[in-house]
C-alpha positions as CSV (number, residue, x, y, z in Angstrom):
1,X,115.6,141.5,329.1
2,X,116.2,142.9,325.6
3,X,113.3,144.9,324.1
4,X,112.0,143.4,320.9
5,X,113.1,145.2,317.7
6,X,110.1,147.0,316.3
7,X,111.1,146.3,312.7
8,X,111.4,142.6,313.4
9,X,108.0,142.6,315.2
10,X,106.4,144.3,312.2
11,X,107.9,141.9,309.8
12,X,106.6,138.9,311.8
13,X,103.2,140.5,311.9
14,X,103.2,141.1,308.2
15,X,104.3,137.6,307.5
16,X,101.5,136.2,309.8
17,X,98.9,138.4,308.1
18,X,100.1,137.3,304.6
19,X,99.9,133.6,305.6
20,X,96.5,134.2,307.1
21,X,95.3,135.8,303.8
22,X,96.7,132.8,301.9
23,X,94.9,130.3,304.1
24,X,91.5,132.0,303.5
25,X,91.6,131.3,299.8
26,X,90.0,127.8,299.4
27,X,91.1,125.5,296.6
28,X,88.8,124.5,293.7
29,X,88.6,120.8,292.8
30,X,88.4,120.1,289.1
31,X,87.8,116.7,287.6
32,X,88.1,115.7,284.0
33,X,86.4,112.5,282.8
34,X,86.1,110.7,279.5
35,X,83.3,112.7,277.8
36,X,84.1,114.8,274.7
37,X,85.0,118.4,275.6
38,X,88.6,118.5,276.8
39,X,88.8,122.1,275.6
40,X,86.3,123.1,278.3
41,X,88.5,121.7,281.0
42,X,91.7,123.2,279.8
43,X,90.2,126.6,279.4
44,X,88.6,126.5,282.8
45,X,92.0,125.4,284.4
46,X,93.8,128.3,282.5
47,X,91.2,130.8,283.8
48,X,91.3,129.5,287.4
49,X,95.1,129.5,287.5
50,X,95.4,132.9,285.9
51,X,93.0,134.3,288.5
52,X,95.4,133.0,291.2
53,X,93.2,130.2,292.4
54,X,94.6,127.0,293.8
55,X,93.4,123.9,292.0
56,X,93.1,120.2,293.0
57,X,92.9,118.3,289.8
58,X,91.7,114.8,289.1
59,X,91.7,113.1,285.6
60,X,90.2,109.7,284.9
61,X,92.0,107.3,282.6
62,X,89.3,107.9,280.0
63,X,89.8,111.7,280.5
64,X,93.5,111.2,279.7
65,X,92.6,109.5,276.5
66,X,90.2,112.3,275.5
67,X,92.8,115.0,276.1
68,X,95.3,113.1,273.9
69,X,92.7,112.5,271.1
70,X,91.1,115.9,271.1
71,X,93.8,118.2,272.2
72,X,97.0,116.3,271.3
73,X,97.9,116.6,275.0
74,X,99.5,113.3,275.9
75,X,100.0,113.0,279.7
76,X,101.6,110.3,281.8
77,X,99.5,108.0,284.1
78,X,101.6,109.3,287.1
79,X,99.9,112.2,289.0
80,X,103.2,113.9,289.9
81,X,104.4,113.8,286.2
82,X,101.0,115.1,285.1
83,X,101.4,117.9,287.7
84,X,104.8,118.9,286.5
85,X,103.8,118.9,282.9
86,X,100.6,121.0,283.5
87,X,102.5,123.5,285.6
88,X,104.7,124.1,282.6
89,X,101.8,124.0,280.2
90,X,99.8,126.7,282.1
91,X,102.9,128.6,283.3
92,X,101.4,128.8,286.8
93,X,103.0,128.9,290.2
94,X,104.1,125.4,291.4
95,X,101.9,125.6,294.5
96,X,98.8,126.5,292.5
97,X,98.2,123.0,291.0
98,X,98.1,119.6,292.7
99,X,97.2,116.5,290.7
100,X,95.8,113.4,292.4
101,X,95.3,109.8,291.2
102,X,92.0,108.0,290.9
103,X,92.7,105.9,294.0
104,X,94.5,108.5,296.1
105,X,92.1,108.3,299.1
106,X,94.4,110.6,301.2
107,X,93.9,113.5,298.9
108,X,92.2,116.5,300.5
109,X,89.0,116.4,298.4
110,X,88.2,112.9,299.7
111,X,87.5,114.3,303.2
112,X,84.7,116.6,304.5
113,X,87.2,118.2,306.8
114,X,89.1,119.7,303.8
115,X,88.2,123.3,302.9
116,X,87.1,123.6,299.3
117,X,85.5,126.5,297.4
118,X,83.7,123.9,295.3
119,X,84.1,121.2,292.6
120,X,83.6,121.2,288.9
121,X,83.4,118.0,286.8
122,X,84.2,119.1,283.3
123,X,83.4,117.4,281.0
124,X,81.3,114.8,282.9
125,X,80.4,111.4,281.4
126,X,76.9,110.0,282.0
127,X,78.7,107.1,283.7
128,X,80.2,109.4,286.3
129,X,76.9,111.2,286.6
130,X,75.2,107.9,287.4
131,X,77.8,106.8,289.9
132,X,77.6,110.0,291.8
133,X,73.8,110.0,291.8
134,X,73.9,106.4,293.2
135,X,76.4,107.4,295.9
136,X,79.0,105.0,294.5
137,X,82.3,106.4,295.7
138,X,84.6,103.9,293.9
139,X,87.2,106.5,292.8
140,X,88.5,109.8,294.0
141,X,86.4,111.8,291.6
142,X,83.1,110.2,292.7
143,X,84.1,110.4,296.4
144,X,85.0,114.1,296.1
145,X,81.7,114.8,294.5
146,X,79.9,112.9,297.2
147,X,81.8,114.9,299.8
148,X,80.7,118.2,298.2
149,X,77.1,117.1,298.3
150,X,77.1,116.0,302.0
151,X,79.1,119.1,303.0
152,X,76.8,121.5,301.0
153,X,79.7,122.7,298.9
154,X,79.1,123.8,295.3
155,X,79.2,120.9,292.9
156,X,79.0,121.9,289.2
157,X,78.5,119.1,286.7
158,X,79.1,119.9,283.1
159,X,77.5,116.9,281.4
160,X,78.5,116.2,277.8
161,X,76.2,113.8,276.0
162,X,73.4,113.8,273.5
163,X,70.7,112.8,273.4
164,X,69.9,112.2,277.1
165,X,68.1,109.0,278.0
166,X,65.5,108.9,280.7
167,X,68.1,107.4,283.0
168,X,70.4,110.3,282.4
169,X,67.6,112.8,283.0
170,X,66.6,111.0,286.2
171,X,70.2,111.1,287.5
172,X,70.5,114.8,286.8
173,X,67.2,115.5,288.6
174,X,68.4,113.4,291.6
175,X,71.7,115.3,291.8
176,X,69.9,118.7,291.3
177,X,67.6,117.8,294.2
178,X,70.7,116.9,296.3
179,X,72.2,120.3,295.7
180,X,74.4,120.0,292.6
181,X,74.3,122.5,289.7
182,X,73.7,120.6,286.4
183,X,75.2,122.6,283.6
184,X,75.2,120.7,280.3
185,X,77.8,121.7,277.8
186,X,75.1,123.7,276.0
187,X,76.6,127.1,274.9
188,X,74.4,130.0,273.8
189,X,74.9,132.1,270.7
190,X,73.5,135.5,271.6
191,X,77.0,136.8,272.1
192,X,77.7,136.2,268.4
193,X,80.7,133.7,268.7
194,X,83.1,133.8,265.8
195,X,85.5,131.0,266.9
196,X,85.4,127.7,268.7
197,X,87.1,129.4,271.6
198,X,84.2,131.9,271.8
199,X,81.8,129.0,272.2
200,X,84.1,127.3,274.8
201,X,84.4,130.6,276.7
202,X,80.6,130.9,277.0
203,X,80.4,127.7,279.1
204,X,83.6,128.4,281.1
205,X,82.3,131.9,282.0
206,X,79.1,130.4,283.4
207,X,81.1,127.9,285.5
208,X,83.3,130.7,286.8
209,X,80.3,132.8,287.7
210,X,78.8,129.9,289.7
211,X,82.1,129.5,291.5
212,X,82.2,133.2,292.4
213,X,85.5,133.6,290.5
214,X,85.7,137.0,288.5
215,X,85.9,136.5,284.8
216,X,86.1,138.7,281.7
217,X,85.2,136.0,279.1
218,X,81.5,136.9,278.8
219,X,79.9,140.3,279.4
220,X,77.0,140.4,281.9
221,X,73.6,140.4,280.3
222,X,72.3,143.8,279.5
223,X,75.7,145.5,279.6
């Protein structure tokens, strides 16, 4: 029997270790709905992808409309075309970003067996908020949020509406009690923002902090 080549053995071991390291980095699910605030979503995606995170992205039909209206970013209705366009837009690695349609029930975020770091709905409409609070999983975004709640995974909801009605507030309380983090798009000003992007970065930094993703957008308080 021929003795194994030590160099080959080391290469196989290194490849296995590399693959193992890759598999331990869990994806982040991001959903964009039809509330105003597309800038928040695009900035968050840019930061996650720049940090080397893998992202599962879902965009509602209304979310596509808002991105076109507010950001001039006109995307197709086809998930694969959106994916190709955004990979070019963010200049990220092709395997970092996967886009799923609203009725793609075979997508990983739809199942509790999928490994996720967490989910962010940014911006989140009060309609989406209400559907999730009521357990209505009638689209992939709502189902994915429901999965995060039942699996005790971080669910960050960046609600964008004003003023809030009693119904909105009750839905936020219900989701908070179920384990979600309610983070309205409500930036602070103690960091002396000078541009719109400074204001956007305040919120995005808070989201990244709650996901446990390192960020340099906002200094830690007291430093």
